[in-house]
NUVEXDO-890712 format. One record per residue: x negated, y, z negated of N, C-alpha, C, O, CB in turn; residue in one letter. Coordinates in steps of 0.05 Angstrom, whole numbers, plus 5000, padded with zeros to 4 digits. Glycine has a CB too. Example, Ala and Ser with C-alpha at 12.3 -4.5 7.8 and 13.67 -1.06 7.14 Angstrom:
<atoms>
473648864844475449104844473649344844471549344831477449114819a;474349554858472749794857474250014843473250234839471849884886s;
</atoms>
This chain:
<atoms>
495855025269493754995248492154745255493254535259495054975220x;489554775255487754555262487454355239487254435216484954665270x;487554105246487153895227484753725235484553625257489653715224x;482953685216480553515221480553285201481053315178477953685219x;479953045212479652815195476652775189475052765207480852555208x;476052755164473252715155472952435144474152365123472352935134x;471452265158471051985150468451965134466352035144471151795174x;468651865110466351835092465151555095466351365087467051895062x;462751545108461551285114458551285105456851175119461751225144x;458051405082455251435074454451235053452151255042454851715063x;456151045046455450855026453750625036453350595060457950735014x;452750465016451050245024452649985027451649805041448850195002x;455049975015456749745019455549475010455949275023457549715048x;453949484988452549244980454249014970453648784974450549314958x;456549084958458248864947459448694969460248464963460448984930x;459548794993460648635015458748425026459448245040461548815038x;456148455018454148265027453648285057454548475070454947975020x;452248085068451948075097449648235108449248235132454348155110x;448048365091445748515101446348795110445248985099444548375124x;448248835129448949105138450849235119452349105105450249085166x;450749505117452849645102455549575114455749545139452349955103x;457549555097460149435107461349605130462849485146462049415084x;460849865130462150025151461049965179462150045199461750325145x;458749825180457549745205457749445211456749355232454649835206x;458849305192459249015196461248965219463149125221460148875170x;460848765235462748705256465348595245465348425227461648505276x;467548685255470248595247471748545273472548735287471748805229x;472248295279473448225305471648305328472648375350476148365308x;469048305323467048375343466648675346465048755363467948265369x;467948835330467649125331466849225304467949135284470349255341x;465049425301464249525275466649635259468449755271462249745278x;466649585233468749685216469249975220471550065222468149625186x;467150135222467450425225469050495250470650675250464650555227x;468550345272470050405297473050355293474750505303468850245320x;473650135279476450075273477650305257479850395262476749815257x;476150405237477050625220477650875235479551025229475050675198x;475950935255476251185270478651185289479851395293473651235286x;479250955299481350945320484051065312485151215328481750655328x;485151005288487751125282487751425282489751555288488651025255x;485451545275485351845274484851955302485952165309483051925255x;483151825317482651925345485151895362485552055380480351765358x;486851695356489251655372491651825362493651835376489951365371x;491351945339493652075327494052355339492152515340493352105296x;496452415348496952675362496752915345496453135355499652675374x;496752885318496653115300493853165289493453355274498653085277x;491953005297489153035289487653165312487553055334487852765280x;486453395307485053545328482153455332481253435355485053845322x;480753385310478053295313477453095290478853095270476053535311x;475352935295474552735275471552755271470052765290475452445283x;470752775245467852775239467252565219468952455205467153055227x;464652485218463752265200461452355184459552495194463052015217x;461452285158459152325141457652065138458851865131460052435112x;455052065144453551815144451151845125450452065117452651745172x;449851625119447451625103445051675120444851595143447151355088x;443151815108440551855122439251585126439151425108438652045106x;438351535150437251285157439151105173438350895183436351145133x;441751185173443751025188444351135215446351055228446351015171x;442751325225443351455250443651265273445451285289441251665256x;441851065275442050875297444450695295445850635315439450705298x;445050615270447450445266449950605274451750495287447650355237x;450050855266452351025272452551065303454751035313452051295259x;450351125316450451165345451450915360453050945379447651245356x;450650685351451550435364454550385358455950305376449850205354x;455450435333458150385326460150575339462450495344458550395296x;459250815346461151015356460651085386461751285395460951265339x;459150935399458450995427460951035444462750875443456750765440x;461051265458463251325476465551465463467451535477464251075488x;465551505437467751635423467251935422465052025419468151515394x;469452085423469252375422469452465392471652475381471552515439x;467152525380467052595352465352845348463752915365465852355336x;465852975325464053195317461353075310461052835306465353345293x;459353245310456653155302456753035274457953145256454653385304x;455352805270455352685244453952865223452153025230454052415245x;454752835198453652985176452252795157453252585151455853155161x;449852865148448452695129449552745101449752965092445352755130x;450252525088451452545061449352555039446952595044453152305056x;450352535014448552544991448352284977449052074988449652754972x;447252294953446852044937449351924928449551674924444952114914x;451452084923454051984913456252074932455952264948454652084885x;458551934931460751994949461652284947462052414968463051814943x;461852384923462852664919461052864933461953054946463052724890x;458452814932456552994945456752964975456553154990453652924936x;457252714985457552675013459952825024459852935046457752375019x;462152815009464652955018464053255020464953385039466952894999x;462653354999462153644999460453725023460953925036460653724973x;458453555030456853615054458553625079458253795096454553405056x;460353425080462153415104463953665105464353775127463753165103x;465053745083466853975083465254235090466254395105468154015055x;462854255079461254495086460754505116460754725128458554495071x;460254275129459654265157462054335174461754415198458653995165x;464454315163466954385178467554685178469354765192469254225167x;466154835162466755115159466855265186468555435190464755255141x;465055205204464955345230467355275247467855425266462355275244x;468755055241471054985257473655105246475755105259471354675258x;473455215221475655355208478255195209480355295219476155625221x;478254945200480754785200482754895179481955005159480154495194x;485354855185487354925165487654715145488054765121489954985179x;487554465154487854235136485754025143484654015165490754105138x;485153865123483153655127484153395113485253405091480353745115x;483653175127484252915115481552775109479852765126485952735134x;481252685084478752555076479352255073481052175057477652675049x;477852095088478551815089476051645085473851715094479851745116x;476351415072474151235067473851045091475750935102474651065042x;471351015100470750835123471350545116471350375134467950865132x;471750485091472350215082475250135086476049915079471550165053x;476850325097479750265102480250285132480850495142481650465086x;479950055146480050075176482750065188483050105212478449845187x;484850005172487449955184489650155175491950075174488349675177x;488950395170490950585161493150625182492450695205489650855153x;495650595175497850635195498250925201497751105185500450515184x;499050975226499651255234501751385217501751625212500551265264x;503651215207505851325190504751435164505851635154507951115185x;502651315153501451425128500151695134500451885118499451225117x;498751715156497651975164499752185167499452415157496051945191x;501952115179504152305182505252395156505752635152506452175199x;505652205137506752285111504952465096505852655083507352025095x;502352415097500452595084500552875096500653075082497552485085x;500552885123500653155136503253295130503253535126500253115166x;505453155130508053275124508053405096509053625092510353065126x;506753265077506753365049505153615047505753785030505653155031x;503153655064501453895063502954145071501954365067498953855080x;505254115083506854355090507854495065508454735065509254275107x;508054345042509154465018507354434994507854544972511854345011x;505154284997503354244975500454274984499854215007503753954963x;498654374967495854414975494354144977492154144989494454594956x;495453934967494053674968496153454968498353484957492053644944x;495353224979497152994980495552734981493452724993499053015005x;496552534968495152284966497152054971499352054959493752244939x;496551854988498251624992497851434969495651384960497751485019x;500051314959499851144935501650904939503550904954500551294910x;501050694923502650454921503150414891501450474875501350204934x;505550314884506150274855504350054843503649864856509050204851x;503750084818502449874802504549684793506349764777500749984778x;504549434802506649244795505649024777507248884764507849124820x;503048984775501948784757501948884728501649134724499148694765x;502148704709501848784681498848864677497048724686502648554662x;498449084663495749184658494849124630496349164611495649494663x;492449024628491348954601488749114597487149144616490748654599x;488349214573485749324566484449134547485649024529486149614552x;481849074552480448884535477748964527476449144539480348624550x;476748844506474048894496472848624487474148464474474049094472x;470348574495469048324488470448074498470347864486468948304458x;471748104521473047874533475747804521476747594527471247644532x;476847984505479347934491481248164496480348394496478947884461x;483848114502485748324506486148484480486548374459488448204515x;485948744483486348924460489149054461490249124440484149134458x;490149094485492849204487493949174515492449144534492849504479x;496549194517497949194543498549484550499749624534500449014543x;497849564574498149844582500749864599501149714617495749944598x;502350054592504850104607504250174636502450334642506550314594x;505850064655505550124683507150374691506950464714506349884701x;508850464673510550694680508950934690507151024677512250774656x;509651024714508451264725505651214736504251404743508251464704x;504750964738502050904748502250824778504050684787500750674732x;500250924793500150874822497250804830495350884817501151124837x;497050644852494450594864493950784886495550804905494350294874x;491850944884491351144904489851034928488150854925489651374892x;490551134952489251044977488151294991488251514980491250894995x;487051255014486351475032487651415059488351195065483251505035x;488051625076486851895074488252075053490752065051486952025101x;486652225039487752435022487652705036485552775047486252434994x;489852845035489953085051489753345034490653345011492553095066x;488653545046488253805031488354035051487654005074485553805016x;489254255041488754505055485754555053484654555031490454745043x;484554605075481654605076480354795056478454715042480754685104x;481355035053480155235035480055125007478155154992481555495036x;482355004998482454894971480554664967479254634946485354814964x;480454494988478654264986475754344982474254244965478854085010x;474854534998472154634997471654764970469554724958471554835020x;473554924960473155064935472854874911471154904894475555254930x;474654664910474454484887471954314888470854244867476954304886x;470954254912468454094914466054274906464154174893468053984942x;466054524915463854704907463854744876461754754864464154974921x;466254764865466454814836465554564820464854584796469254884828x;465554334833464954084818462053994821461353774813466753864828x;460354164832457554084836456153984811454753784811455954314848x;456554124789455254054764457153914744456453874721454154304751x;459553844754461453714737461153404739459853304757464353794744x;462253254720462152964721463452874747465452994756463552834697x;462452654759463652564785466552464781467252354760461952344797x;468152504801470952404801471052154818469452114836472952624811x;473151994813473351744829474551794856474251624874475051554813x;475952014860476952074887477252384889476952524869479651934893x;477852474913478052764918480452884905480353114896478052814948x;482652734903485052844890484452904861485653094850487352644892x;482752754848482052814820480853084816481253214796480252594809x;479253174836478053444834480253654837480153864823475953484856x;482253604854484453794857485953814831486854024822486253714880x;486353574818487853574793486353734772487553884757488253274783x;483653694770482053844751482354144755482354304736479153774753x;482654224780482854514786485754614782486254854786482054564815x;487454444774490254534769491954544794494154654793490254794756x;491054424816492654424840494654194840493953974832490854404865x;497154244848499054024849498353834872497653924894501954134853x;498453574867497853374886500353214892501253074874495453194877x;501353224916503753074923503152784927501152704937505053194948x;505052614918504852324922506552254946508852324947505652174897x;505452104965506952004988506551704989504751584978506052145014x;508351575004508351285006505951185022505451275044510951195020x;504351015009502150885023502950635037505250605044499950825003x;501050455042501650205056499649995048497250045045501550245086x;500749745044498949515039497049465063494949345060500549265033x;497949565087496149525110493549675107491549605119497649615135x;493649895092491250065088489349935068488450075049491950345080x;488749685071487049535052484249645052483249745072487049245058x;482949635028480249725025478349485026478749285012479849884999x;476249505042474349285044472149335023470549525026473149265073x;472049175003470049204982468148964980465748994979471349254955x;469248724981467748484978467648325004469048395023468848314955x;466048115004466047935027468747805032469447765055463947725023x;470247745010472847635014474747825028476347745045474047554986x;474548085022476148285036475548285066477348295082475648565024x;473048265072472248265101473248005114474048015137469248275104x;473247785100474347535111477347555117478247465137473847305092x;478747685098481647715103482147905127483947865143483047825078x;480548115128480848305151480148155177481448205198479048545147x;478147985177477447835201479647655209480247625233474847675196x;480947525189483247355195485547505209486847405226484247225169x;485847755200487947915212487447965242489347995257488148185197x;484947975249484248035277483347795294483047825318482048245277x;483047565281481747345294483447195313482447035329480647165274x;486047235312487747085330490447225335490947425322488246805320x;492047115352494647245357496447225333496447025319496047115382x;498047425329499947425307502547315318503547395339500447705295x;503647125303506247005312508447105293507947165270506046695312x;510847115303513147195287514146965271514646745282515347315305x;514447005245515546795227517946915213517947145205513346695207x;520046755210522546835197523146655174523046405176524846845217x;523846775151524546615128527146725116527846955119522346615106x;528646545102531146635089530946575060529446405051533546485102x;532446725044532646695016535446735006536946885017530746885001x;536146584985538846614973538646574943537146414933540846394985x;540146734928540046714899542746794887544246954899537846884887x;543346684864545846744849545146774820543546624809547946514854x;546446964807546346984778549047054767550547214779544147204769x;549746934745552346994733552247264718550147364712553146774713x;554647374713554947624699555547574670557347414664557147804713x;554147704652554647684624555047954611555348154626552347534610x;555147964585555548224572553248424579550948334583555748194541x;553848674579551848874584553049134595555549154599549848774604x;551349324599552349584608551149674635551749884646551749804587x;549349494646548149554672546949304683546449114668546049784670x;546549294710545149074722543049174741543349384753547148884736x;540949014744538749084762539248944788539448704790535948994749x;539449114810539749004837537849154855537949394857542749044846x;536149004868534249124886532249304872531349504884535649274908x;531649244847529849414832531049674821529649844810527549484849x;533649704823535049944814537049874793538549674796536550084838x;537050024771538949974749541550114756541650364759537750074722x;543749964757546350064764548250034741548649814731547449914789x;549350254731551250234709553650054716554750074738552350514701x;554349884697556549694702557449574675555949584656555649464722x;559849464675560849354650560049064647561648894638563849384648x;557648994655556548724653553748734663552848914677558348524669x;552248524656549448504665548948224676550348034669547548554641x;547048204695546347944706544647794685542947904672544847974732x;545147534684543847364664541847174677542447044697545947194648x;539447174666537346994677534946994660534747144640536647074705x;532946834667530446814651528847074654527747174634528746574660x;528847184678527547444683529647664680531547634664526047464711x;529347874696531448084695533848014713535748174715530248354704x;533747774726535947664741536747834765539047834773538447634723x;534747964777535248134801535547954825533647884838532948344805x;538047884832538547694854537447794880536647644897541547634856x;537548064884536648174909533748134914532848044935537348474910x;532048204894529248164896528447874897526447794909527748314874x;529947704882529447414883529847304911528247144921531147264863x;532047384924532647284951530547384970529647234988535447384960x;529647634968527547744986524947594981523547535001527148044981x;524247534956521747394950521847124963519847044976521347364920x;524046974960524246714973524146725003523046545016526746574964x;525346935015525246965044522346995054521646875074526947205053x;520847165040518047205048516446945044514846875062516747435032x;516746815021515346565017516146355037514446195046515846464988x;518646355044519646165064518346205092517646015105522546175067x;518046465099516846515125513946425126512846365147516946815131x;512646425102509846335101509546035095507345925095508346485079x;511845905091511845615084510245585058508545405056510745445106x;510745755039509145765014510845714990510645854970507646035011x;512645514991514245444968516445654963517445784982512545424944x;517345664938519445854931518745994905516645934892522145704928x;520446174896519846334873519546164848517946234831522146544869x;521045944846520845774822518145634821517245574799523045584822x;516945574844514345444844512145624834510245534821513745344872x;512345884840510246074832510846194805508946274791510046294853x;513346214798514146344772516246164759518646224759515246634776x;515345934747517245744736519145864716518246014698515745504724x;521745804718523645924699523445824671524545934652526545864709x;521845604667521445504639518845614627518145524605521445204639x;517545794641515045914631515746164615516846344626513045974654x;515046164589515946394572514646654581515746864574515146344544x;512446654596511246914603513047074623512647314626508546874616x;514946934636516647074655519347144642521047254656517046904679x;519647094616522247164604522547474604520947624594522347064574x;524747564616525347844618523647994637523748244638525047964591x;521947854653520147994671521548154692523748074702518247794684x;520448374700521548544721520948404748518648324753520248824721x;523048364764522748204789521148344810520448214830525448144799x;520448594807518648724826515948584827514548584847518349024821x;515248454804512648314803512748074822510748004834512048224774x;514947934823515247704840515047784870513647654886517847554835x;516547994877516448084905513748184912512748124934518648304909x;512448334895509748444901507748214904505948234921508848634878x;508048004889506247774892506647644919504647574932506747564869x;509147624928509547514955508347684977507247584996512547474960x;508547954973507448144992504348114993503148115015508148434986x;503148074970500248044969499447784983497347774996499248034940x;501047574981500447324995500547365025498947245039502547104986x;502347525034502447585063499847725072498647655091504847765070x;499047935056496548075063494147895062492347925079496248315044x;494047715042491747535040491547345064489347245070491947375014x;493847295076493847125100493147275126493147165148496546985103x;492647535123492147705146494647775161494547845185490347555165x;496947765148499547835161500748085151499448235135501547615156x;503048145160504548385151507548345154508448185169503548635167x;508948505138511848485139512948665161512248895163513148585112x;514548545178515748695201518448805194519149025202515848515226x;520148645180522848735174523948565151523448325149524648715199x;525548695134526948565113529948635114530648865117525848645085x;531648425113534548465116535848335092535748095089535648355143x;537148495075538348395050541348445050542348655058537048535026x;542848245042545748275038546448195009545747975000547348085058x;547748384995548548334968551548274969553148414981548048584950x;552348054955555147954956556347984928555647844910555247664966x;558248164926559648214900562048384905562348524925557748344879x;563948374886566148554885565448824873566049034883568548434871x;564048804851563049034836560348964824559848734818565049124814x;558549164820558849444825558849504855557849334871556649604811x;559749734863559649814891556749874899555350034885561450064896x;555949754920553149784929552750034946550550154945552249544945x;554850124960554550354978553250594966551350704978557150434988x;554050684943552850924931549950884923548451084918554451014907x;549050634920546350574911544650464934542250394929546450374888x;545750444958544350314979541650434985539550294987546050315004x;541550704988539050834996536950814974534550794980539551125003x;537750824949535850794927534650514927532350474922537250844900x;536350314933535350034934533450004958531349884955537649834937x;534150114981532350105004529650224998527550115004533550245028x;529750454985527250604979525550444959523150434962527850874968x;526850324939525350164920524049924932521749864926527150084896x;525449784949524349544963522049634981519949504981526549404979x;522349844996520249945013517750014997515449965005521150185029x;518150134973515950214956514449964946512049954947517050374932x;515949764936514649524926513049384948510849284943516749334914x;514149374972512949224994510949385009509449275026515049125012x;510749645004508849805019509449825048507649835065506149705015x;512049835055512849855083514550105087515450225068514449605093x;514850185112516450425118519350365113520250135116516050515148x;520850565105523650525098525250405122527150255117524950795091x;524450475146525950365169525650065173527049945189525050515195x;523749945158523449655160525149505139524949265136520549585156x;526849655124528449525103531449585109532249815111527649635076x;532949365111535849395114537249275089536549065080536849235140x;539149425079540749335056543649355063544649575070540049505030x;545149135060547949135066549449015042548148895024548548965092x;552049045042553648925020556248825032557248935051554149134997x;557248615019559848505028561248385003559948344983559548305051x;563748325007565248174986566147914998565847865022567748344976x;567347744981568547494991571547504990572947304987567447254974x;572647744993575547794993576847664968578947544970576747665019x;575447704946576447604920576547304917577947194900579147724914x;575247154935575146864934572546784920570446914922575346744962x;572646554907570246444895569246594870570546774860568146424915x;566946504861565846624836565246914839565447064819563446474827x;564347004863563847294866566447444867566647664856562147344891x;568447324879571047454880572347484853573747674848572947294898x;571747294835572847304808570947474790571447494766573147024796x;568847584801566947754787565647604764565047704743568348004776x;565047344770563547184751560547194756558947114739564546894753x;559747284780556947294787556447464812558347554825555847014791x;553947494818553047644842551147464857549547324846551747914834x;551447464884549647314902548247504921549047724925551347104917x;546047404931544547564952543247374971542347154964542447744938x;543247454996541747295016539947495032540647725035543747145036x;537747385040535747565053534347415076534147175077533647655033x;533447575095531947485118529347655119529547895119533547495145x;527047525120524547665123523247585149522947345156522647595099x;522447785164520947745189518047835185517548065180522347885213x;516247645189513347705184511847665210512647525228512247525162x;509547805211507547745232505147625218503847745201506748005248x;504547365225502347225213500547105234501347045256503546995195x;497947075227496146945245497146665251498146525233493346935234x;496846575275497646305283496246105266493946145258497146255313x;497445875260496145675243493345605253492845565276497845415243x;491545605233488745545239486945785242484545765241488645385264x;488246025245486546265249486146415223484446595222487846445269x;487646345202487346495177485646345156485146455134490046555165x;484646115163483145955144480146025146478645885159483445655148x;479446255133476646345135475246325108472946395106476546635145x;
</atoms>
């Protein structure tokens, strides 16, 4: 079955500044669009790649894509949804089985994300890569908070979004006179098509503002060096019926006690990442005497550390966690903990190691008075001096 990647590059990119539309701005000396095309042109499961461009951008496009093997460019419309429809219509003569629709503003999509989207299309007519929403969400009016919105079940959608071609074309044709949607998956949802969620990646950052371009430039402006950090945390056990370890609630005849949810595993990982960046520790960023963090879910702390890595133009290479306790038994929960950590950090599961050990009934963990965790984080960061943009 033929798969075509359709890159949508018809926007003006005004918020990024700099005069040129952002998809044609230089990034590491190479146009953003060319960076965006490379993961798809290099991917063994993508048969062809096409681009939708704005009328008037033909010369910019020709310069940015010189020497690349691409389908003929398609002229887009006034809005993104119209541009995608034009691109899909132009693919009809190629009769693809599946199509990936990707924004040209995301130049660093990992091959693993493309694989996960394509794998999902084997059983679903549509698939979208997502990352969990870990920040507290507020709704406000007139500059004042009106309510706190639950994060439960909320995800940040990324691209490429994958579709069986026939369904993609049909939902876009049906939406010609409908209100515009914010992404292509929303049109599938309106049509009643199931849309599979797959793991996205923080690496697939979207370039919207000038600051985004600066961070992307930092990522490419110099050699990445390997940095290693360690983290260690302890919390005592108190009354309760479950404890949170690695972002997973585990039934137990006791709970960990702390100012937040006392997740020693995520606290140790957070400190390991901060340590690798030489960026203080968890207490410096989230003081234990600050009431706003009372009972807070520790995934927020870890996600903040991950965002700091991305802001420095770096990425997480590997996380190694050891949980030290007699009980609860970690083995039956190991894979759930690995998966949750990978989800929070936006990394592939193979980059997360979770182990457990006991102290042979010695010390406070041996007496089941508390649980400890130690972690090692390996990061790739721009060499000092190359990320200050």
